N, C-alpha and C positions, 0 to 999 in steps of 0.2 A: 172838407174844404182845404185846399192847399194854400198856405201862406208862407211868405219868405220875406222877413223884414230886415235881413242883413244889409248893411250899406254896400255900396260899390267897392269891390276889392282893389280898385285902382286909385280912385280919388276920394272915397269915403262919402260920397253924396247919396241921397236917397235913390232907390231904384223903384221902377214900376214893373209889373208883370204883364207880358204880352203873349198872346197865343202864338205858338210856333207855326210857321208856314212850311209846307212841303216836307213834312215828316214822312219818311219812307219806312215802312215796316219790312223787315227782312223776310225772305221766303222760307227759310229754314231755321233750325235752332241756332242760337248765338250763345256765346259764353265759353268758359273753359271746357276742355275735353273730358273732365271728370264727371260729366253728366248734368251740370247746371244748365238750364234752358231759360231763355228770356233776356230782356234788355236790362236787367238789374233795376227795374222800376224807375225809368228815367223821368225827370221832371216834366210836367205837362206844359209849363209856361217858360218863356224866355225872359231872363232878367235884363232890363234896359235901364241904363243910368239916366237920371233926369238932368244931369249937368251937360249942357251942350258943348262945353269946352273939354270934356273928358276924352282921352284918346280912344276909349272903347266905342265912341260914337263917330269915329272918323270913317 
């Protein structure tokens, strides 16, 4: 199970995790040309600040 309990990097408030919408999988290999393939294990969820006044919620 994936958890991320770090506070918001902008205002320090608690964050909640929300499923990402519209994630597009690339058709071909991604990464540097030295042979690494894949998206670098991107996070499954999007971090959303719970502070309605935070600039990240604008």
